[in-house]
C-alpha positions in Angstrom: 0.0 0.0 0.0 1.3 3.5 -0.8 1.4 6.5 1.5 -1.8 8.1 2.6 -2.1 11.2 0.4 -4.4 13.9 1.8 -6.2 15.1 -1.3 -9.1 17.6 -1.4 -11.8 15.0 -2.1 -14.4 15.1 0.6 -15.7 12.1 2.4 -18.4 10.3 0.5 -21.8 11.6 1.4 -20.4 14.7 3.3 -22.7 16.9 1.3 -25.5 16.0 3.7 -23.3 17.2 6.6 -22.7 20.5 4.9 -26.4 20.8 4.1 -27.3 20.1 7.7 -24.9 22.7 9.1 -25.7 25.3 6.4 -23.9 28.6 6.2 -21.4 30.0 3.7 -17.9 28.6 3.3 -15.4 29.9 5.8 -11.8 29.2 6.6 -11.5 25.8 8.2 -9.0 23.6 10.1 -8.2 20.5 8.1 -7.6 17.0 9.4 -3.9 17.3 8.4 -3.6 20.4 10.5 -5.2 18.7 13.5 -2.9 15.7 13.2 0.1 18.0 12.9 -0.8 19.8 16.1 -1.2 16.5 17.9 2.1 15.3 16.5 3.9 18.3 17.8 2.3 18.9 21.2 0.2 15.9 22.3 1.6 14.8 25.7 1.2 11.1 25.0 3.5 11.4 22.1 6.0 13.9 23.6 6.1 11.7 26.8 6.7 8.6 24.7 9.6 10.3 22.9 11.2 11.2 26.3 10.7 7.6 27.4 12.5 6.4 24.3 15.4 8.8 24.9 15.7 7.2 28.4 15.7 3.8 26.7 18.6 4.9 24.5 20.8 5.5 27.5 20.7 1.8 28.4 23.1 1.2 25.5 26.0 3.4 26.9 25.2 2.0 30.3 25.8 -1.5 29.0 28.9 -0.4 27.1 30.4 1.2 30.2 31.0 -2.3 31.6 33.4 -3.0 28.8 35.4 0.2 29.2 38.3 1.0 31.5 37.6 2.5 34.9 40.0 4.9 36.6 39.8 6.0 40.2 41.8 8.0 42.6 41.7 8.5 46.4 43.5 10.8 48.8 43.8 10.6 52.6 45.2 12.8 55.4 45.9 11.1 58.8 46.7 12.9 62.1 47.7 10.5 64.9 46.3 11.8 68.1 47.9 9.1 70.3 50.8 6.8 69.5 51.2 3.4 71.0 53.4 3.5 74.1 55.9 1.0 72.5 56.1 2.7 69.1 58.8 5.3 69.1 59.2 5.8 65.3 55.6 5.8 64.3 54.7 8.9 62.2 52.5 11.6 63.7 50.7 12.5 60.5 50.7 11.5 56.8 49.1 12.1 53.5 48.3 9.4 51.0 47.3 9.5 47.3 46.6 6.6 45.1 45.1 5.7 41.7 43.8 2.5 40.2 43.2 1.7 36.5 41.2 -1.5 35.7 40.7 -2.7 32.1 38.1 -5.4 31.5 39.5 -8.2 29.3 37.0 -11.0 29.6 33.5 -11.1 31.2 32.2 -14.4 30.0 30.2 -12.7 27.2 28.0 -10.9 29.7 28.9 -7.4 28.5 28.6 -8.2 24.9 25.1 -9.7 25.3 24.0 -6.8 27.5 24.9 -4.4 24.8 23.1 -6.5 22.2 20.0 -6.7 24.4 20.1 -2.9 25.0 20.5 -2.2 21.2 17.6 -4.5 20.5 15.4 -2.9 23.1 16.1 0.5 21.5 14.8 -0.9 18.2 11.7 -2.3 20.1 11.1 1.1 21.7 11.4 2.9 18.3 8.8 0.5 16.9 6.6 1.1 20.0 6.9 4.8 19.4 5.5 4.3 15.9 2.7 2.4 17.5 2.0 5.2 19.9 1.8 7.6 16.9 -0.8 5.4 15.2 -2.9 5.2 18.4 -2.8 9.0 18.9 -3.6 9.7 15.2 -6.4 7.2 15.3 -7.8 8.9 18.4 -7.5 12.3 16.7 -9.3 11.2 13.6 -12.1 9.7 15.8 -12.4 13.0 17.8 -12.3 15.0 14.6 -15.1 12.9 13.0 -17.0 12.9 16.3 -17.2 16.7 16.2 -18.3 16.7 12.6 -20.9 14.0 13.3 -22.2 15.5 16.5 -22.4 19.0 15.0 -24.4 17.7 12.1 -26.7 15.8 14.5 -27.2 18.9 16.6 -28.1 20.9 13.5 -30.5 18.2 12.3 -32.2 18.1 15.7 -32.4 21.9 15.9 -34.0 22.0 12.4 -36.4 19.3 13.6 -37.4 21.2 16.6 -38.0 24.3 14.4 -40.2 22.2 12.1 -42.2 20.7 14.9 -42.7 24.1 16.5 -44.2 25.3 13.1 -46.3 22.1 13.0 -47.6 22.7 16.5 -48.6 26.3 15.7 -50.3 25.2 12.5 -52.1 22.4 14.3 -53.4 24.9 16.9 -54.5 27.2 14.1 -56.4 24.4 12.4 -58.0 23.4 15.7 -59.3 26.9 16.2 -61.2 26.6 12.9 -62.5 23.2 13.8 -60.3 21.3 11.3 -58.4 19.3 13.9 -59.0 17.9 17.4 -57.2 18.3 20.8 -55.7 14.9 20.1 -53.8 16.3 17.2 -52.5 19.1 19.3 -51.4 16.7 22.1 -49.6 14.5 19.5 -47.8 17.5 18.1 -47.0 18.8 21.6 -45.6 15.5 22.7 -43.4 15.0 19.7 -42.0 18.5 20.1 -41.1 17.8 23.8 -39.3 14.6 22.7 -37.5 16.5 20.0 -36.3 19.1 22.5 -35.0 16.5 24.9 -33.2 14.7 22.0 -31.6 18.1 21.1 -30.4 18.5 24.6 -28.8 15.1 24.6 -27.2 15.8 21.2 -25.8 19.1 22.4 -24.3 17.3 25.5 -22.6 14.8 23.2 -21.2 17.6 21.0 -19.7 19.3 24.0 -18.1 16.0 25.0 -16.7 15.5 21.5 -15.2 19.1 21.5 -13.6 18.5 24.9 -12.1 15.2 23.7 -10.8 17.1 20.6 -9.1 19.7 22.9 -7.5 16.9 25.0 -5.9 15.3 21.9 -5.2 18.3 19.6 -4.6 21.0 22.2 -7.0 23.7 20.9 -10.8 24.0 20.6 -12.3 22.9 17.3 -13.6 25.7 15.2 -14.7 25.1 11.7 -13.5 21.6 10.6 -13.0 20.9 7.0 -14.5 17.7 5.7 -11.8 15.0 5.8 -9.8 13.9 2.7 -10.4 10.6 1.1 -8.3 7.7 2.4 -6.2 5.7 -0.1 -7.2 2.4 -1.7 -7.9 -0.4 0.8 -7.1 -4.1 0.6 -9.6 -6.2 -1.3 -10.0 -8.8 1.4 -9.4 -9.2 5.1 -6.6 -11.7 4.4 -4.7 -9.2 2.4 -5.1 -6.7 5.2 -3.8 -9.2 7.7 -0.8 -10.1 5.5 0.2 -6.4 5.4 -0.4 -5.9 9.1 1.8 -8.9 10.0 4.6 -7.3 8.0 4.3 -3.7 9.1 2.4 -3.3 12.4 4.8 -1.5 14.8 3.5 -3.2 17.9 4.2 -6.6 16.5 7.7 -5.5 15.4 8.3 -4.2 18.9 7.2 -7.6 20.4 9.6 -9.4 18.0 12.5 -7.2 19.1 11.7 -7.7 22.8 11.8 -11.4 22.2 15.3 -11.1 20.6 16.4 -9.0 23.5 15.2 -11.6 26.0 17.4 -14.2 24.2 20.4 -12.0 24.7 19.5 -11.7 28.3 19.7 -15.5 28.7 23.2 -15.5 27.2 24.2 -12.7 29.5 22.8 -14.5 32.6 25.0 -17.5 31.8 28.1 -15.2 32.0 27.8 -15.0 35.7 29.0 -18.6 35.9 32.2 -17.9 34.0 35.5 -16.4 35.0 36.3 -12.7 34.5 39.7 -11.2 33.7 40.9 -7.6 34.1 44.1 -5.8 33.7 44.9 -3.8 36.7 47.4 -1.0 37.4 47.9 0.8 40.7 50.1 3.5 42.0 50.4 5.3 45.3 52.3 8.0 47.1 52.7 8.5 50.9 54.3 11.4 52.7 54.8 11.3 56.5 55.4 15.1 56.6 58.7 14.7 58.5 57.1 12.8 61.4 58.4 9.3 60.6 61.1 8.5 63.2 64.2 6.3 62.9 65.1 3.4 65.3 68.8 4.3 64.7 69.8 7.6 66.4 71.2 10.1 64.0 70.2 8.1 60.9 68.1 9.9 58.3 65.0 8.1 57.0 63.0 8.8 53.9 59.7 10.6 54.7 57.9 9.6 51.5 57.3 6.4 49.5 56.0 5.6 46.0 54.6 2.3 44.6 53.4 1.1 41.2 52.0 -2.2 40.2 50.8 -3.8 37.0 49.1 -7.1 36.7 46.2 -9.3 35.6 43.3 -10.1 37.9 41.2 -13.1 37.4 38.0 -14.0 39.3 36.9 -17.6 39.0 33.5 -18.2 40.6 33.3 -21.6 42.4 30.0 -21.3 44.3 27.6 -18.4 44.6 24.8 -19.8 46.6 22.7 -20.8 43.5 22.4 -17.2 42.2 23.7 -17.9 38.7 21.2 -20.7 38.2 18.4 -18.5 39.5 19.4 -15.7 37.1 19.5 -18.2 34.2 16.1 -19.6 35.0 14.7 -16.1 35.4 16.0 -15.0 32.1 14.7 -18.1 30.4 11.2 -17.6 31.9 11.2 -14.0 30.7 12.2 -15.2 27.2 9.3 -17.6 27.4 7.1 -14.7 28.5 8.3 -12.6 25.5 7.5 -15.5 23.1 3.9 -15.7 24.5 3.7 -11.9 24.4 4.6 -11.9 20.7 1.8 -14.4 19.9 -0.6 -12.4 22.0 0.2 -9.2 20.0 -0.1 -11.1 16.8 -3.5 -12.4 17.8 -4.6 -9.0 18.7 -3.4 -7.5 15.5 -5.2 -10.1 13.4 -8.4 -9.5 15.4 -8.2 -5.7 15.1 -7.4 -5.8 11.4 -10.3 -8.1 10.6 -12.7 -6.2 12.8 -11.7 -2.9 11.3 -12.1 -4.3 7.8 -15.5 -5.6 8.6 -16.6 -2.4 10.2 -15.3 -0.4 7.3 -17.2 -2.5 4.8 -20.4 -2.6 6.9 -20.3 1.2 7.4 -20.0 1.8 3.7 -23.0 -0.4 3.1 -24.9 1.5 5.7 -24.0 4.8 4.0 -25.5 3.6 0.7 -28.6 2.3 2.5 -29.0 5.5 4.5 -28.7 7.6 1.4 -31.6 5.7 -0.2 -33.5 6.0 3.1 -33.0 9.8 3.2 -34.1 10.2 -0.3 -37.2 7.9 0.1 -38.2 9.5 3.4 -37.9 13.0 1.9 -40.3 12.1 -0.8 -42.5 10.3 1.7 -42.7 13.3 3.9 -43.6 15.6 1.0 -46.4 13.1 0.0 -47.8 12.8 3.5 -48.0 16.5 3.8 -49.7 16.9 0.5 -52.2 14.2 1.3 -52.8 15.7 4.7 -53.8 18.9 3.0 -56.6 17.1 1.3 -57.7 15.1 4.4 -56.3 11.7 3.6 -53.5 11.7 6.1 -53.4 12.5 9.8 -51.1 14.7 11.8 -49.5 11.7 13.5 -48.6 10.4 10.1 -46.8 13.7 9.3 -45.0 13.5 12.6 -43.9 9.9 12.0 -42.7 10.8 8.5 -40.7 13.7 9.9 -39.1 11.5 12.6 -38.2 8.8 10.1 -36.5 11.3 7.9 -34.5 12.6 10.9 -33.6 9.1 11.9 -32.3 8.3 8.4 -30.3 11.6 8.3 -28.7 10.8 11.7 -27.9 7.3 10.6 -26.2 8.6 7.5 -23.9 11.0 9.2 -23.2 8.4 11.9 -22.3 5.8 9.2 -20.0 8.3 7.5 -18.2 8.9 10.7 -17.9 5.2 11.5 -16.7 4.3 8.0 -13.9 6.9 8.1 -12.7 6.0 11.6 -12.9 2.3 10.7 -10.9 2.9 7.5 -8.2 4.8 9.4 -8.1 2.2 12.1 -7.6 -0.4 9.4 -4.7 1.6 8.0 -3.2 1.9 11.5 -3.4 -1.8 12.1 -1.6 -2.3 8.8 1.2 0.0 9.9 0.3 2.7 7.4 -1.1 5.5 9.6 2.0 7.0 11.1 3.6 10.4 10.7 5.8 9.2 7.8 2.7 8.1 5.9 0.5 11.1 6.5 2.7 13.9 4.9 2.4 16.1 7.9 3.6 19.7 7.7 5.2 21.8 10.3 8.9 20.9 10.1 11.0 17.8 10.1 9.5 14.6 11.6 10.8 13.5 14.9 13.6 10.9 14.3 14.4 8.8 17.4 17.6 7.6 15.7 19.1 11.1 16.1 19.3 10.9 19.9 20.3 7.2 19.8 23.3 8.0 17.6 24.2 11.0 19.8 24.4 9.0 23.0 25.4 5.5 21.9 29.1 6.0 21.9 29.4 8.8 24.4 31.9 7.9 27.2 32.2 11.2 29.1 31.2 11.3 32.8 30.2 14.9 32.9 27.7 15.3 30.2 24.0 16.1 30.7 21.1 17.5 28.7 19.4 20.8 29.4 16.9 21.0 32.2 13.6 19.4 31.0 10.9 21.8 29.9 7.3 21.0 28.8 6.9 20.3 25.2 3.2 19.5 25.1 0.8 22.4 25.3 -1.6 22.8 28.3 -5.3 23.2 27.9 -6.2 24.8 31.2 -6.8 28.2 29.6 -9.2 26.7 27.0 -12.7 27.8 27.8 -15.4 25.2 28.5 -17.1 24.2 25.3 -20.7 24.9 24.3 -23.0 23.2 21.8 -22.7 26.0 19.2 -22.4 24.8 15.6 -20.3 26.7 13.1 -20.8 26.6 9.4 -18.8 23.9 7.7 -17.4 24.4 4.2 -19.3 22.7 1.5 
């Protein structure tokens, strides 16, 4: 499948939404712009990137075990009381020493720790891609929810207006004896229900707007109808095949399994000997307080030493700890194997479900279009027949309600089809920043930080003091159910 190209084609059937919302075309925020804002400032994404940078540091931490270590120490001693039988003991001294240790052999533990850390970095980078997909899918859902709920509010408001006119007309006809109190009661009841439905729809719209703010960082104004998604797979099997190759969560699980295998090899190293090259040097000065047992004989007041050698440690018995580490690492490798299968199952299920939902929603769209058209004609006919006395008021009310239901079903199906389609692309690994053509600067590349820190061996390096990257929404006003005009 190719990249998702955000073209200017509107979602199929969106003309009904534009008609429901009415108004003249105005400048609107596009789906690409909403996704870009989320990509740059959504705290889930920015936090995941920081977490990945922390994961990168495990590589130099593992490599540090293979590098030389150099230490120094200094000491000043003042003897407050000498032993009674020690006449030449010094009264004070200063000492300085240094030790250099160079690892030569660690049983393969360091090598496998580095490999495991590198592999987990790759797993984390794949997981970061998966986080992008999840955030983008949620943004698309929130974007489409605002469009859907705005349309439903507008449809319900229009319905309330129509029912108010119907009620007044019914009362006027009752005054001239053309209708009964039953007709007025029916119209009054239907209007009350319509008003309660409108209040429920307005509450849902407010909720959708607040969810949009949570994900994107700003309140939704006028939202442009979303662009068409690319060509989809022709069968669920084709979708699953693509998902098993590209889904970032599955790639992350595979990398975690590989890392666990390196952990097993590293655990085995604790049973093997370790060898290091060691060099030490020291300097001691007694500050002229070291006495001599021979009267009148001078004695050196300072000493220097230097050693160079090889140090080997051969474990003979460690209380069963190496075996416990080995079994623990093997159990975790087994866990990672099962986890990979779990993720694979989940991806297959998600992909097939998204494909089925996408297909079903498109079929509902076609059926709902026919229903809207048929109910529109039916309502016109019922009203015409009522004017000549062959239809009752309740039949007009029922026809109006059926038309409203069909319109709501259509805009709901349009939302469901688009979200299911995007979810399908996400499951197939094709709904990430690199696929969406986002604008607003270069995409975040986790390899940049990894390359920066992997071979760093300095002890005095640090990054700048952390500052927030995500935007806060505390200053965003509480939303209301107002509906703005959507571009046609």
